[in-house]
N, CA, C and O of each residue as an XYZ file, in Angstrom:
468
protein
N     -61.187   -114.093    214.976
C     -60.813   -113.372    215.332
C     -60.930   -112.003    214.660
O     -60.459   -111.726    213.557
N     -61.786   -110.976    215.661
C     -61.972   -109.100    214.699
C     -60.607   -108.915    214.840
O     -59.728   -109.581    215.387
N     -60.614   -107.978    214.293
C     -58.898   -107.267    214.041
C     -59.677   -106.004    214.258
O     -60.706   -105.644    213.687
N     -59.062   -105.467    215.092
C     -58.520   -103.950    215.904
C     -58.244   -102.676    215.260
O     -57.367   -102.483    214.418
N     -59.240   -101.642    215.821
C     -59.514   -100.304    214.789
C     -58.236    -99.704    215.326
O     -57.830   -100.149    216.399
N     -57.618    -98.847    214.782
C     -57.561    -97.424    215.754
C     -59.287    -96.580    216.276
O     -59.204    -95.756    217.187
N     -60.365    -96.784    215.809
C     -60.978    -96.293    216.489
C     -61.235    -96.929    217.895
O     -61.144    -96.205    218.886
N     -61.496    -98.018    217.999
C     -61.579    -99.192    219.077
C     -60.155    -98.612    220.392
O     -60.270    -98.581    221.617
N     -58.796    -98.188    219.454
C     -57.415    -97.943    220.699
C     -58.468    -96.635    221.114
O     -58.880    -96.757    222.268
N     -58.767    -95.925    220.700
C     -58.453    -94.696    220.812
C     -59.947    -93.938    221.730
O     -59.945    -92.914    222.413
N     -61.097    -94.860    221.433
C     -62.565    -95.445    222.393
C     -62.330    -95.743    223.430
O     -63.079    -95.350    224.324
N     -60.774    -96.864    223.860
C     -60.734    -97.302    224.974
C     -59.789    -97.044    225.598
O     -59.497    -97.902    226.431
N     -58.797    -95.701    225.521
C     -58.324    -95.497    226.002
C     -58.643    -94.357    226.460
O     -58.077    -93.852    227.430
N     -59.799    -93.693    225.673
C     -59.995    -92.048    225.644
C     -60.838    -92.214    226.626
O     -61.009    -91.171    227.256
N     -61.796    -93.655    227.242
C     -62.439    -93.800    228.335
C     -61.767    -94.320    229.651
O     -62.448    -94.854    230.526
N     -60.282    -94.136    229.782
C     -59.499    -94.094    231.192
C     -59.245    -93.272    231.947
O     -58.859    -92.202    231.477
N     -59.327    -93.385    233.099
C     -58.894    -91.490    233.779
C     -57.688    -91.287    234.002
O     -56.816    -92.002    234.496
N     -57.685    -89.414    233.280
C     -56.214    -89.132    233.305
C     -55.225    -89.509    232.197
O     -54.019    -89.329    232.025
N     -56.682    -90.388    231.190
C     -55.183    -90.505    229.682
C     -55.738    -88.320    228.784
O     -56.699    -87.554    228.851
N     -54.643    -88.338    228.249
C     -54.831    -87.535    227.243
C     -54.142    -88.082    226.242
O     -52.973    -88.410    226.444
N     -54.799    -88.294    224.871
C     -54.414    -88.120    223.360
C     -53.449    -86.891    223.317
O     -53.535    -85.770    223.819
N     -52.151    -87.714    222.257
C     -50.631    -86.328    221.614
C     -50.485    -87.159    220.475
O     -50.456    -88.385    220.370
N     -50.395    -86.194    219.598
C     -49.302    -86.875    218.340
C     -47.923    -86.392    218.244
O     -47.617    -85.201    218.199
N     -47.040    -87.460    218.212
C     -45.576    -87.055    218.397
C     -44.855    -87.008    217.769
O     -43.988    -86.405    218.402
N     -44.462    -87.226    216.806
C     -43.601    -87.033    215.996
C     -45.073    -88.442    214.431
O     -45.066    -89.608    214.038
N     -45.789    -87.415    214.255
C     -47.038    -88.017    214.388
C     -47.202    -89.280    213.605
O     -47.222    -89.711    212.452
N     -47.368    -89.843    215.560
C     -47.857    -90.898    215.865
C     -48.759    -90.525    216.897
O     -48.736    -89.339    217.227
N     -49.747    -91.482    217.621
C     -50.989    -91.158    218.382
C     -50.072    -91.757    219.089
O     -49.187    -92.543    218.750
N     -50.369    -91.305    220.133
C     -49.597    -91.943    222.027
C     -50.890    -91.514    223.094
O     -51.639    -90.602    223.443
N     -50.633    -92.484    223.238
C     -51.874    -91.658    224.649
C     -51.084    -92.028    225.611
O     -50.400    -93.051    225.615
N     -51.162    -91.073    226.603
C     -50.512    -91.217    227.874
C     -51.210    -91.019    229.193
O     -52.378    -91.396    229.090
N     -50.875    -90.486    230.605
C     -51.077    -90.413    231.359
C     -49.492    -89.744    232.700
O     -48.569    -90.180    233.387
N     -50.032    -88.741    232.383
C     -49.097    -87.239    233.053
C     -48.067    -87.176    231.694
O     -48.269    -86.751    230.557
N     -47.386    -87.527    232.058
C     -45.619    -88.011    230.972
C     -45.179    -89.264    231.117
O     -44.062    -89.663    231.447
N     -45.930    -89.718    230.905
C     -45.805    -91.094    230.283
C     -46.686    -91.615    229.811
O     -47.861    -91.465    230.144
N     -46.276    -92.302    228.970
C     -46.214    -93.185    227.697
C     -47.185    -94.530    227.276
O     -46.505    -95.047    226.390
N     -48.688    -95.564    227.471
C     -48.607    -96.200    227.743
C     -49.408    -96.755    226.468
O     -49.957    -97.851    226.582
N     -49.522    -95.891    224.990
C     -50.188    -96.577    224.047
C     -49.330    -96.132    223.184
O     -48.599    -95.301    223.722
N     -49.065    -96.316    222.019
C     -48.714    -95.911    220.864
C     -48.636    -96.511    219.294
O     -48.025    -97.472    218.827
N     -49.386    -95.674    218.790
C     -49.285    -96.435    217.462
C     -48.835    -96.272    216.624
O     -48.633    -95.078    216.401
N     -48.357    -97.242    215.575
C     -47.211    -96.507    214.599
C     -48.206    -95.860    213.261
O     -49.371    -95.887    212.863
N     -46.476    -95.112    212.799
C     -47.229    -94.220    211.704
C     -48.427    -94.353    210.848
O     -49.355    -93.627    210.491
N     -48.029    -95.600    210.657
C     -49.022    -95.904    209.519
C     -50.464    -97.258    209.674
O     -51.140    -98.121    209.115
N     -50.054    -96.268    211.303
C     -51.284    -97.097    212.072
C     -51.827    -98.789    212.452
O     -52.678    -99.105    213.284
N     -50.840    -99.914    211.336
C     -50.578   -100.803    212.471
C     -50.176   -101.598    212.605
O     -50.266   -102.656    211.981
N     -49.287   -101.159    213.960
C     -48.569   -101.775    215.240
C     -49.366   -101.368    216.120
O     -50.317   -100.741    215.654
N     -49.340   -101.544    217.827
C     -49.707   -100.422    218.561
C     -48.917   -101.437    219.893
O     -48.997   -102.561    220.389
N     -47.897    -99.748    220.067
C     -47.091   -100.544    221.411
C     -47.489    -99.722    222.125
O     -47.748    -98.523    222.024
N     -47.538   -100.721    223.151
C     -48.360   -100.898    225.333
C     -47.078   -101.268    226.013
O     -46.038   -101.899    225.823
N     -47.702   -100.547    226.901
C     -46.802   -100.850    228.690
C     -46.706   -102.314    228.725
O     -47.870   -102.708    228.792
N     -45.666   -103.628    228.711
C     -46.347   -104.595    229.363
C     -45.371   -105.146    230.213
O     -44.410   -105.187    229.444
N     -45.003   -105.566    231.213
C     -43.751   -105.895    232.156
C     -42.820   -106.281    231.603
O     -43.047   -107.410    231.168
N     -41.836   -105.934    231.370
C     -40.392   -106.613    230.883
C     -39.828   -107.466    230.833
O     -39.038   -107.827    229.960
N     -40.295   -108.209    232.274
C     -39.661   -109.286    232.785
C     -40.588   -110.357    232.048
O     -40.308   -111.548    231.916
N     -42.075   -109.536    231.459
C     -43.515   -110.820    231.331
C     -42.871   -111.024    229.327
O     -43.136   -112.112    228.814
N     -42.134   -110.004    228.467
C     -42.244   -109.253    227.947
C     -41.720   -110.482    226.570
O     -41.980   -110.112    225.425
N     -41.254   -111.399    226.683
C     -40.455   -112.325    226.530
C     -42.145   -114.061    225.848
O     -42.672   -114.608    224.879
N     -42.108   -114.011    227.008
C     -42.902   -115.481    227.147
C     -44.593   -114.613    226.263
O     -45.102   -115.463    225.532
N     -45.081   -113.803    226.242
C     -46.532   -112.670    225.555
C     -45.775   -112.953    224.156
O     -46.667   -113.373    223.418
N     -44.768   -112.931    223.556
C     -44.171   -112.625    222.549
C     -43.914   -114.386    221.629
O     -43.963   -114.750    220.454
N     -43.643   -115.053    222.936
C     -43.428   -116.636    222.327
C     -45.186   -116.856    222.772
O     -45.608   -117.787    222.086
N     -45.748   -116.574    223.234
C     -47.442   -117.496    223.134
C     -48.058   -117.090    221.283
O     -48.928   -117.837    220.835
N     -47.538   -115.925    220.379
C     -47.599   -116.040    219.341
C     -47.101   -114.830    218.379
O     -47.261   -113.671    217.994
N     -46.356   -116.061    218.303
C     -45.151   -113.961    217.786
C     -45.599   -113.327    215.985
O     -44.920   -112.567    215.295
N     -46.787   -113.894    215.676
C     -47.169   -113.868    214.857
C     -48.176   -112.351    214.869
O     -48.849   -111.722    214.053
N     -47.765   -112.229    216.457
C     -49.252   -111.153    216.511
C     -48.151   -110.643    217.542
O     -47.552   -109.980    216.697
N     -47.240   -110.379    218.972
C     -46.467   -109.642    219.451
C     -45.447   -110.319    218.524
O     -45.356   -111.346    217.852
N     -44.136   -108.333    219.075
C     -43.177   -108.376    218.581
C     -42.129   -107.367    219.735
O     -42.537   -106.384    220.353
N     -40.927   -107.855    219.783
C     -39.904   -106.319    220.217
C     -40.287   -105.600    219.861
O     -40.736   -105.724    218.721
N     -40.465   -103.706    220.864
C     -40.546   -103.061    220.169
C     -39.225   -102.702    220.027
O     -38.415   -103.008    220.902
N     -38.672   -101.669    218.352
C     -37.463   -101.917    218.220
C     -36.278   -101.528    219.136
O     -36.651   -100.446    219.591
N     -34.878   -101.835    219.744
C     -33.238   -102.292    220.049
C     -33.829   -101.059    221.107
O     -34.229   -101.382    222.226
N     -33.848    -99.610    220.652
C     -33.680    -98.863    221.973
C     -34.918    -98.765    222.804
O     -34.643    -98.765    224.004
N     -35.825    -98.707    222.618
C     -37.249    -99.531    223.552
C     -36.833   -100.984    223.942
O     -37.547   -101.983    223.854
N     -35.793   -100.930    224.303
C     -35.897   -102.569    224.910
C     -35.729   -102.246    225.932
O     -35.778   -103.239    226.657
N     -35.438   -100.888    226.780
C     -34.762   -102.004    227.930
C     -36.412   -100.775    228.843
O     -36.267   -100.539    230.042
N     -37.544   -100.267    228.225
C     -38.485   -100.257    228.058
C     -39.720   -100.894    228.277
O     -40.295   -101.021    227.195
N     -40.878   -101.701    229.936
C     -41.292   -101.849    229.636
C     -42.556   -102.257    228.543
O     -43.764   -102.272    228.778
N     -42.200   -102.419    227.907
C     -43.483   -102.062    226.217
C     -43.083   -103.240    225.584
O     -41.975   -103.725    225.816
N     -44.026   -103.845    224.659
C     -44.193   -104.993    224.061
C     -45.098   -104.218    222.782
O     -45.779   -103.199    222.889
N     -44.908   -104.898    221.781
C     -45.860   -104.488    220.898
C     -46.696   -105.894    219.741
O     -46.355   -107.052    219.498
N     -47.741   -105.139    219.331
C     -48.641   -106.210    218.545
C     -49.451   -105.295    217.611
O     -49.791   -104.132    217.827
N     -49.738   -106.204    216.318
C     -50.063   -106.545    215.491
C     -51.230   -105.433    215.565
O     -51.573   -105.600    216.735
N     -51.816   -104.709    215.216
C     -53.714   -104.518    215.350
C     -54.107   -105.112    214.628
O     -55.187   -105.153    215.218
N     -54.307   -105.784    213.663
C     -54.504   -106.412    212.432
C     -55.329   -107.789    213.538
O     -56.457   -108.280    213.571
N     -54.069   -107.998    214.309
C     -53.919   -109.979    214.700
C     -55.295   -109.244    216.322
O     -56.147   -109.962    216.845
N     -55.084   -108.003    216.630
C     -55.756   -107.772    217.634
C     -57.139   -107.262    217.384
O     -57.399   -106.737    216.302
N     -58.347   -107.427    218.638
C     -59.645   -107.097    218.803
C     -60.205   -107.879    219.959
O     -59.759   -108.849    220.571
N     -61.553   -107.024    220.109
C     -62.428   -107.249    220.761
C     -61.972   -107.205    222.292
O     -61.601   -106.117    222.735
N     -61.977   -108.142    222.989
C     -61.662   -108.581    225.064
C     -60.202   -107.704    224.968
O     -59.660   -106.708    225.447
N     -59.930   -108.979    223.847
C     -58.219   -108.677    224.007
C     -57.130   -107.727    224.237
O     -56.129   -107.425    224.887
N     -58.221   -107.353    222.983
C     -57.350   -105.376    223.178
C     -57.462   -104.741    224.078
O     -56.674   -104.130    224.800
N     -58.953   -104.941    224.042
C     -58.836   -104.014    225.983
C     -58.750   -104.013    226.962
O     -58.689   -103.203    227.887
N     -58.734   -105.538    226.720
C     -57.600   -106.108    228.497
C     -56.224   -105.373    228.601
O     -55.751   -104.592    229.428
N     -55.678   -106.037    227.210
C     -54.221   -104.833    226.792
C     -54.150   -103.347    227.040
O     -53.290   -102.797    227.728
N     -54.995   -102.843    226.501
C     -54.480   -101.598    226.570
C     -55.187   -101.207    228.229
O     -54.439   -100.728    229.082
N     -56.303   -101.407    228.465
C     -56.327   -101.071    230.070
C     -55.120   -101.838    231.350
O     -54.673   -101.251    232.335
N     -54.922   -102.803    231.066
C     -53.075   -103.732    231.455
C     -52.759   -102.562    231.637
O     -52.859   -101.869    232.650
N     -52.149   -102.203    230.075
C     -51.188   -100.529    230.253
C     -50.896   -100.137    231.056
O     -49.962   -100.267    231.847
N     -52.475    -99.049    230.833
C     -53.179    -97.811    231.857
C     -52.226    -98.079    232.759
O     -51.188    -97.465    233.007
N     -52.776    -99.271    233.331
C     -53.129    -99.239    234.716
C     -51.303    -99.863    235.674
O     -51.158   -100.358    236.792
N     -50.170    -99.497    234.505
C     -48.653    -99.508    234.652
C     -48.878    -98.299    235.192
O     -48.219    -98.033    236.197
N     -49.782    -97.340    234.712
C     -48.936    -96.583    234.841
C     -49.850    -94.986    235.892
O     -49.305    -93.892    236.040
N     -51.060    -95.306    236.363
C     -51.653    -94.951    236.935
C     -51.396    -95.201    238.449
O     -50.958    -96.241    238.940
N     -51.811    -93.855    239.215
C     -51.403    -94.065    241.308
C     -52.975    -95.918    240.809
O     -53.693    -96.217    239.855
N     -52.644    -96.538    242.253
C     -53.365    -97.758    242.468
C     -54.431    -97.602    242.940
O     -55.255    -98.505    243.085
N     -54.691    -95.649    243.466
C     -56.532    -95.927    243.971
C     -57.404    -94.873    242.562
O     -58.599    -94.594    242.654
N     -56.632    -94.470    241.489
C     -57.488    -94.511    240.496
C     -57.379    -95.234    239.665
O     -57.767    -94.739    238.606
N     -56.957    -96.425    239.556
C     -56.653    -97.483    238.972
C     -58.922    -98.184    240.162
O     -60.122    -98.121    239.895
N     -57.943    -98.748    241.442
C     -59.073    -99.248    242.156
C     -60.720    -98.661    242.049
O     -61.753    -99.326    242.125
N     -60.586    -97.436    241.880
C     -61.379    -96.136    242.109
C     -62.489    -96.609    240.565
O     -63.720    -96.586    240.544
N     -61.425    -97.056    239.265
C     -62.146    -97.041    237.855
C     -62.645    -98.595    238.160
O     -63.705    -98.842    237.584
N     -62.392    -99.120    238.531
C     -62.914   -101.028    237.958
C     -63.911   -100.840    238.754
O     -64.963   -101.391    238.430
N     -63.880    -99.695    240.519
C     -65.224   -101.139    241.106
C     -66.430   -100.392    240.727
O     -67.527   -100.926    240.894
N     -66.289    -98.576    239.970
C     -66.947    -98.247    238.708
C     -67.895    -99.156    237.862
O     -69.102    -99.100    237.627
N     -66.501   -100.359    237.346
C     -66.549   -100.944    236.142
C     -67.532   -102.475    236.631
O     -68.239   -103.181    235.912
N     -67.270   -102.582    237.907
C     -67.707   -104.351    238.115
C     -69.363   -104.266    238.725
O     -69.980   -105.300    238.981
C-alpha cells in the first residue's frame, strides 16, 4: 500500500467546493463554513476525518493498525482517525471525499459529483 502524504490530503481537500484550509493550534484543518471535516495531527502523521459515529467501531475493527478512535473528548462527534502512513491512493481520496460529503449541502455534492462522473 502506498503511503499518504500531507500534500495529497491538501490536494484532494482543496479540490472540493467550499473547502477552506486553516491553521488552528498548530494543526492543519479543512472545513466547510465553520465545520471541520478533516484535520492533521501536529506532527502530520495522523488524519482525523468526519465519519458516521455509528459506523466508527466497524471501520476500526476492519484494521485497527490503520484506524483508531479519536481522543475521549471527541468521541461525541462523527469522527475517526487513521495513520497517514497506512492510507493512500484511492482509499485516502475516498475517505476525504466522504468526510466532505457529510458537511456540504446535498446539492453541492450532487453538482460536484456530476462534474467528476
